[in-house]
N, C-alpha and C positions, 0 to 999 in steps of 0.2 A: 895344514900343520896343526897337530893337537897341542893345546895349551899345556905348558909345563906346570909342575906341581906348585910353583911359587907365584904364578900369575894370579891377579885378582879374580879371574873367572873360576880358577880351580879352588881358591880359598872360599869363594862364595858358595860353591857346590858343597864343600865340606861343612860349612856353617849351616847350610840348608838341610843337609842330612842329619846333623846333630840336633838342630832345632825341631826336626820332625820326629825325633826319637821320643816315644811316649815316656820312657824312664827319665829322660832329660827334662821334659816338660813338667812331669810330676815332681821331680827334685827341685826345679825352679819355683814351683808353686808352694811346696812344703818347706823349702829351705829356711826362709825367714821365720816361719812359725816354729819349726823345730829349734832354730837358734834361740828364739825367745824363750821357749819352754825349758830348754836345757840350761841356759845360763841364768835365767831369772826365776826359775822354779825348782828344778831338780838339784842343781848345785847348791843353792842356799838351803834347800831342805836337807840335803845330805850333811851339810855343815851343822845344821841344828841338831840332827840325829847324833852326829859325832860328839858335839859338845854336851849333849844330854847325858852321856855316859862318863863324862869327865867329872872332876871334883874341884871345888874352890878351896885353894890352900890358904895358908897364912899370908896376910898382906894383900889378899885379893888375887893372888896368882892362881893360874889354872893348872891343875895336875892332870896331865894327859894320860889317864889310865882308864881301864874299863871297870865301871862300877854301876850298880843299880841303886845306890844310896839316894839319889835325887828322886827317883820314882817311889821308892819305899817311904822316904820322908814326906812326899806329897800325900800319899794315901793313908799314912799313919798319923798325920797331923789333923786334928778335928777341924781346925779353922779352914784348911784348904778343901776338905770334903764339903764343909758347909757352903763355901763360896761356889764350888762346882754345882752343887744342888741348887743354890740360889740362882745361878745363871740360867739353869735349865727352866726353873719355875718362872722366872721373869720372861724368858723367851716364849714359853707356852702362853702366858697371860697376854703378851703383846700380840702373838700370832692370832689368838682367838679374838681379842679386841679389835685388831685391824681387820679381820675377816668380817666381823659384824658391822663395823663402820664403813668398810669399803664396798660391800655388796650393793647397797642402795644407790650410791652415785654411779657405780659401774653399770648397773642395770638401767638407770635413768639415761645415761649417756648413750648406751647401746640401743635403746628403744626410742630415742628422740629423733627429731628431723635431722637429715644429713647436714643441712646448712649451719646448724648450731653445734654440731659435734666438735668441730675444730676449736671453737671458742671454749667449750667446756673442758676439752682435753688440755688446752693451754692453761686454763685456770687450775687444773689438777697439778701441773708441773711448776707452777709459780713458786712453791716453796724451794725448789731446787735452784732458783735464781738467787736465793739468799743464803749466806754462809750458815753452816750448821751451828757455829758459835753464837751468831746473832739470834738464831731461832731459840737456842737454849737460854740465852740471857733474857729473851722476851718472856719465856715461861717463868724465869725467876722473878721478873717484875709482876707477872700475873698471879703467881702462887705464893709470893712472900707474905710475911706477917703484915706488911703495909702495902700489899699488892691490891690490884683492882678487886679481886673477889672478896677479900676480907674487908676492905674499905666499904664496899657497898652493902655487904651483909650486915655489918655493924651499923651503917647509916640507916638501913631499913629496920633495924631492931630485931633481926632474925637471930643474931648471936650477940653475946655480951663481951666476948674476948676473941682475939684472932684464932683461926684454925691453923693447926700445924700441917700445912699442905706441902710445903717445900722440904727438900731433903728427906723424902720418904719414898717408899716403893711405889706409891701412887703417882708421884711426880715423875719417877723414872719411866713407868709404863706409859704415862700420858705423853711424855716427850718422845719416847721411842715410837709410839703409834703415829704421832705427827710426822716423824721422820720417814718411816717405812710405808706410809699409806699409799703413795703412788706405785710402789712395787707390788701391791696387792690389787690396786684398781686396774692397772693395765692388762695383766693376764686375765682378770675377770671380764673386762670389757671385750678383749679379743675373742674370748670363748662365747660370751652371750651374744655378741654381734653376729656370730656364725650360726646361731640356733635358728632353725626353721620354725617360725611362730605359727605356721599353719597347723603344727602339731598341737600347740596350745589351744587354738581355735577348735580343733577336732575334739580335744578333751572336753572343752566347754559344751560343744554340741552333744556330747554323749552324757551330759548331766553333771559334770564337775563344776564347782564354783571356782572363783578366782584363786582362793587359797589352795584348793585341791589341785588345780591345774599347775600352780607354781610348784607345789611339793612333789607331784608325781611326774611332771614333765620338765619344767624349766630348771629346777635345782639339779636333778640328775644329769641333764645335758651340760650344765655348767661346771661339773666336777673337774674336768681337766684344768680349767682356770683356777679353781679352788686349790687343787693339788699343787700347781706351779707356784701360786702366790704364797701358800703356807710354807712350802719348802724354802723359797727365797727369803721370806720374812724371818723365819726361824733362824736360818744361818746368819743373816745380817744382824739379828738381835743379839745372839750369843756372842758375836764378835764385836759388839759395840763398845766404845770406850769413852767418847766425849760426853754423851748424854748422861750415863751413870755417874761420871766423875763430877759433873756440874749440878745435877739435880738430885742425886742420891745422897744418903747419909752413910755413916759407918757400917750400918747393917745391910747396905745394898751394894757391897762390893761384888764385882763380877770377875770371871777368870782372866779376861784381857787386862784388867787393872793390875792383877797380880803379876802377870807376865811383863807388863810395862815397868812396874816398880822394880822387878828383879833385874831387868836389863839396863834401864836408864838411871835408876836411883842407887841401887845396891851394887850394880855391876857384877851380879852373880849370874854370869852367862850359863853355867851348867844347869842350875836349878831353873832358870828362865827357859832354857831350851827344853828341859824335861816337861815343864808345864805346857809349853807350846805343843809338844808332841802329844801330850795327853788331850789337849784341846782338839788337835787334829784327829786323833783316834775317836774322840767323842762325836765329832761331826760325821766321820765315816760310818760309825755305828748307827747314828741317827738316820743317815741316808739308806743304809741297808735295812733297818727296821721299817722305815718309811716305804721302801720298795716292797717289802714283804707284805705289809698290811694294806697299803694304798696302791702302790704300783707306779713306777716312774713312766710306764707306758701311757698313763693318762695324760701326762704332760706332752708326749709326742703327738697326741690327738688334737692339740690346739691348732 
């Protein structure tokens, strides 16, 4: 006697057929990811876009109308244009500084003995074990007028009065380089570790010295790691908030600080939303230009 449609055997067959369906499996795999992207990325982004075209009325109320006044006000106000340019300049300085500082340890870790690599990599991520606030306050103690640097420089007679190191662009760049350094080291390490150093030996056998072999062979082969690290560091730096707030001065405001002030202090959601969209468009434009001149395909070669 054939089993009826309601028996456990029949239900098991239905479940087996459904679970073997490629579309069902694909939906089960992508479902949580799509849910996360839609509800925590697209919907909030659409709300930000909607508010950016609204206006702030009297008493802080929001006028739900379509207007470009927030965008016009941002680009026609000199202080906001200056802050936007300042954010880009600081991000470029941090990216170049981090690349110069990170390449040597990444190269050393990649070329050292295998048994010591784990220890060196752990030492590189030690800063992540400490709160970002604590790290920034540490820089305040180091760079302040009565900090370690000024105290010893005056004690040794090198300077007669304390240097103004804190609350400057230098302090912001230094703090950001300290923060994003691992984000540059690990892509570089991953790329350099995969380089066939027999090519370097071949270059030396053909008459190249160490510097020429590095410039002609090692550096070009490590470009995917450089491309990935620079892209990641630049985006993180432009979007930084804590370090510029604690280590920078009035002249070192960044775009994220303007957005935070508008949302949380002035409760001007329309203008804060417009500034957020401008920041997002700036990042998209940077990625497009980056892909045009450097190529995102370099990152895929890692």
